[in-house]
C-alpha positions as CSV (number, residue, x, y, z in Angstrom):
1,M,104.6,63.7,-0.8
2,L,105.7,60.4,-2.3
3,K,103.2,58.0,-0.8
4,K,101.8,54.7,-1.9
5,G,98.7,55.1,-4.0
6,S,100.0,57.9,-6.3
7,K,101.1,57.5,-9.8
8,L,104.3,59.3,-9.0
9,Y,105.2,56.6,-6.4
10,S,104.8,53.9,-9.0
11,I,106.7,55.8,-11.6
12,L,109.7,56.7,-9.4
13,T,109.9,53.3,-7.7
14,G,109.1,51.1,-10.6
15,T,106.5,49.1,-8.7
16,C,103.3,47.5,-10.0
17,P,100.9,50.3,-11.0
18,K,97.9,48.5,-9.6
19,C,99.0,47.3,-6.1
20,Q,102.4,49.0,-5.8
21,N,103.8,46.1,-3.7
22,E,106.4,44.7,-6.0
23,S,109.0,45.9,-8.5
24,M,108.1,45.3,-12.1
25,Y,111.7,44.6,-12.9
26,K,113.8,41.5,-12.2
27,S,116.6,43.8,-11.1
28,K,115.7,47.1,-9.4
29,N,119.0,48.6,-10.4
30,P,118.8,50.1,-13.9
31,Y,122.6,50.0,-14.2
32,H,122.6,46.2,-14.4
33,L,122.6,46.7,-18.2
34,S,122.1,43.1,-19.0
35,Q,118.8,43.1,-17.1
36,L,117.7,46.6,-18.0
37,F,114.7,45.5,-20.0
38,Q,113.9,42.3,-18.1
39,M,110.5,42.5,-16.4
40,H,108.4,40.0,-14.5
41,E,105.5,38.9,-16.7
42,R,103.0,39.4,-13.9
43,C,102.9,40.9,-10.4
44,S,103.2,38.1,-7.9
45,K,101.1,40.1,-5.4
46,C,98.0,41.0,-7.5
47,G,98.5,39.1,-10.8
48,T,98.6,42.2,-13.0
49,K,100.0,41.4,-16.4
50,Y,102.6,44.1,-17.3
51,K,102.7,43.6,-21.1
52,I,99.1,44.4,-22.0
53,E,99.7,43.4,-25.6
54,P,102.7,42.4,-27.7
55,S,105.2,45.2,-28.2
56,F,103.3,47.3,-25.6
57,F,106.4,49.1,-24.4
58,Y,107.3,50.4,-27.8
59,G,105.1,53.3,-26.9
60,S,107.5,54.2,-24.1
61,M,110.0,55.3,-26.8
62,Y,107.8,58.4,-27.4
63,V,107.8,59.1,-23.6
64,S,111.6,58.6,-23.5
65,Y,112.0,61.5,-26.0
66,G,110.3,63.9,-23.6
67,V,112.1,62.5,-20.5
68,G,115.5,62.8,-22.4
69,I,114.7,66.4,-23.3
70,A,114.0,67.1,-19.6
71,F,117.4,65.6,-18.6
72,A,119.2,67.6,-21.4
73,V,117.5,70.8,-20.4
74,A,118.5,70.2,-16.8
75,A,122.1,69.6,-17.8
76,F,122.1,72.8,-19.9
77,V,120.6,74.9,-17.0
78,I,123.1,73.5,-14.5
79,S,126.2,73.7,-16.7
80,F,125.6,76.9,-18.7
81,L,123.4,79.0,-16.6
82,L,124.4,78.1,-13.0
83,I,128.1,77.1,-13.4
84,G,128.8,79.3,-16.4
85,T,130.7,76.9,-18.7
86,T,131.4,77.6,-22.3
87,L,128.9,76.3,-25.0
88,V,131.3,73.5,-26.0
89,N,131.6,72.3,-22.4
90,T,127.8,72.6,-22.0
91,F,127.3,70.4,-25.0
92,I,129.7,67.9,-23.6
93,A,127.8,68.0,-20.3
94,I,124.5,67.4,-22.1
95,V,126.0,64.4,-24.0
96,M,127.5,62.9,-20.9
97,T,124.3,63.4,-19.0
98,M,122.3,61.6,-21.7
99,I,124.8,58.7,-21.7
100,L,125.1,58.3,-17.9
101,F,121.3,58.6,-17.3
102,M,120.2,56.5,-20.3
103,P,119.2,53.4,-18.2
104,V,117.3,55.7,-15.8
105,I,115.5,57.4,-18.7
106,I,114.5,54.1,-20.2
107,R,113.1,52.8,-16.9
108,L,111.3,56.1,-16.1
109,S,109.8,56.1,-19.6
110,R,108.5,52.5,-19.2
111,N,107.1,53.4,-15.8
112,I,105.3,56.4,-17.1
113,W,103.9,54.5,-20.1
114,I,102.4,51.7,-18.1
115,N,101.0,54.2,-15.5
116,I,99.1,55.9,-18.3
117,F,97.1,52.8,-18.9
118,M,96.8,51.4,-15.3
119,K,95.8,53.0,-12.0
120,Y,96.3,52.1,-8.4
121,D,93.6,49.9,-6.8
122,P,93.6,50.2,-3.0
123,K,91.6,46.9,-2.8
124,L,94.6,45.0,-4.1
125,K,96.9,46.5,-1.4
126,N,97.3,43.4,0.8
127,Q,96.0,40.8,-1.6
128,G,98.3,37.8,-2.6
129,V,97.9,35.5,-5.6
């Protein structure tokens, strides 16, 4: 299901959207908060420039709203509908989910945003720069 060449692979792994051979981020772990936003300027495998234009990733803020809503709805469904907690505890669960998963939401949003504008190129698969 999650195989190289699909947008979903690039989005979930944070790899270069064109060759999918290298992480776009200097630290793969989104919980290294000091390096959360630090990205390589280019892919060392295919040379793809990640920041297409200045402030390119500001657009990912719009995507993060939708991704955040998805996480909040999931927290609601799990806590209120499946576990059966009170509304106050459900609200606390949603807030805690949003705080705990903030770095993941930010990275997913950036990955989705760049994958909207770039697509996988199988010709770049084994190419080095």
